[in-house]
N, C-alpha and C positions, 0 to 999 in steps of 0.2 A: 443493385446491391453492391456494397463496397467489398473489396477483397479482404479476406482475413489477414491481419497483420501477425507477423511472427518475430519474436525476439529470441535469439540464440544464447543459451547459457553455457558457458564453457566449463569443462570439468577441470578441477585442480587436484594436485596432490600436495597438500599444504606442508606436510612434514612437521606439523605442529599438533599439540594435543587437540582432540576432537572438540573440546570445550572452548577453543579459541576462535576468534574471527580472523578472516584472511588479513595478511599484512598488506601494506601499501604496494609492494612489488607485485603481489598476486593480483591485486585489483587492477593493475595496469593492463592485465591481459583480458579484462572483461570488455565486452561490447558496451558502448555508451549509447544510452537512449536519452535524447534531450529534446525531442519534438513532442510537445504537448499542445493541446487545443483548449481554447476557452469558448465553448459553444454558445454560452448564454450571457455574454456580457462584453463590454468594450473597455473595461478598466485595465490599467496597467497591472501586469502580474509578474511574479518572480520567475527567474530562470531556474529550471529544474534539471537535475541530472539523476538518472536512475541506472544502476548497474546490478548485475546478478552473477553469481558463480555457484558451483555445486561440487561436492565431493561424494564419497561413498555414503556418508552419513547425513549430510545437511545440505539444505538450500540456503544460500546467503543473499541478502538483499541490501542494497545501499541507496539511500536517497540523499542528495545534496541540494538544498534549496537556498537560493540567493535572497535572503530576507534579513534586513538589518533591524526590523521592528517585529520581533516574535511576540505574539499575543497568546497568553495562556489564561484560561478561565478557571477560577477556583470557587466553585459554587457549592461545594460540599455534597455533590451528587455522585460521588464515586467515579466509575469509569465513564458515565454519561457526560461528565464535564468535558471530555475530549471533543464532543460534538459542537462545542462552543469555542474551540481553540484552533490555532494553526495545527495542521496535521497532514501526514502522508497516509495513503490508503492502498491496500491491495485486496481484491476479492478473488476467491478461487472457487471454481465451480466443478462439480462432479459430472455435469452433463451440459450439453449445448442449450437446453431449454431453461436452465437455472431452476430446475426442480429442487435441487439441493445445492446450496453454495455457502461459503464461509467468508466472513468479512473481518479484516483487521484494519483498524484506524489507530494510528500511533502519533502522539504529539511530541514536540521537541524536548519534553521533560521525561520521555520514555513511558508515559502512561499508555496503556493498551485498552482500547475498546474492541472487544472481540464478541462476535455474535454469529448465529447461524440464520439462514434465510431461505425463502423459496419465493418463486415468482408468483404474483407481483407484489413486492414490498411487504411480505409477511416475515416479520423479524422476531427472533427469540433472543432477547438480551440476557436471559439467564444462562445461556450456553457459554462455555468457555473453551478455549483451545486446550487439548489434553495437557495436563499438568506435567511440567518438566520437559516439554518438547518445543517451547518457543522462548527465545531470549532476545532482549533488546538492549542496545546502548544508544545514547543520544548525546549530542553536544551542541551547545549554542555558542556561536562565535560572534565577532563584531559585525560581520557582514552576511553570515549565512548560518544555517543549522543543518546538522547531519543526523540521520537515523539509520542505524544498522540493525538488521533483523536476521536471526538464525533460527531456522525451522527444521526439525528433524524429518528425514524422509520416512521414518517409521510412522510418524503421525500423518503425513501426507498420504501414505498408502492406506493407513487405517481409515482415513476419511474418504477414500476412493477418489483421490485427486490426481494421481499420476496414471496416465494411460499411454502405453507405448512411448515412454520417455518424453511425454509432453504434459503440460498443465494448461488448463483454460483459465485465463486471468484477466482482470481489469486492473489498471494501474492509475492512480488518481492523486490529486492534491486538493485539500480544502485550505484556501488561503484566506485567513481571517483579516478582514479590513477594520472591523470595529467589534469590541467585546459587548456583551449585553450590559445594559445599565438599568436603572430603576424604571425608566420609561419605555424600555424595549425588551421584549421577552427573549429574543434570540440574537445571537451574533450575526453580523453581516459578513457573508463569505462570497468569494469568487471560486468557481469550480474549474479545475484543470484536469484533463484526461488524456491518456495516451491515444485513445481512439475516440473520435467524435461519434457518439451514438446516433446522430441525425434524428433527434427527437426535439419537439418544440420546447418543452419545459425541462428544467434541470432534473436529471434522473440518470444515475449510474447503474441502477438496478434493472438493467435491460440487457438481453443477450448481445445487442449490437455494440455494447461498450467493451466487450471482451475480445481478447486476442489469444494467441498461443505462445507459451513459453516452452522452448524446445531445449531439452537437456542433451547437449552434444558430447 
């Protein structure tokens, strides 16, 4: 059994309104997470940088993905279109067995696919993150895209996700290689993960893909 991975999230005093995201100087203090695995493929994949910070009110997450060919699907299916697009992901579990966990998948246009789940792969797509407690900005550049997420600690506590200043989380990327077309039902994706779950078939919805985020 592999050792549980831990990512430390530093606390900041932003000195800015609570509605703001951290500025660049504050982000310089965050630990950088850039080791991701591609367990189920051999194709070239983009470089990923993940960083996180927190203050008294919010958890802040930043993804930077080196991708010059961002693919976004517009199929008229609301938030489910995110599943056919480039996207960053974070899953947060209330317990080690994934009896109750919550999933956020966010594409480079800042569309949010949020849903609740329980092991194994029982999804409730009607569920949404508590209103007014999650905020997202995204930017597509010439060589990369960035996604910033701000989540209130009030909602994290309400959902039972913070325990002794830690969160149980999986951090992932869905890299879209080809969008759906008339002859193909689904997009073609490569799957990147912070922690290799050591399972044969592509699946992030298993306890072995989760690590610990430690609020320091």
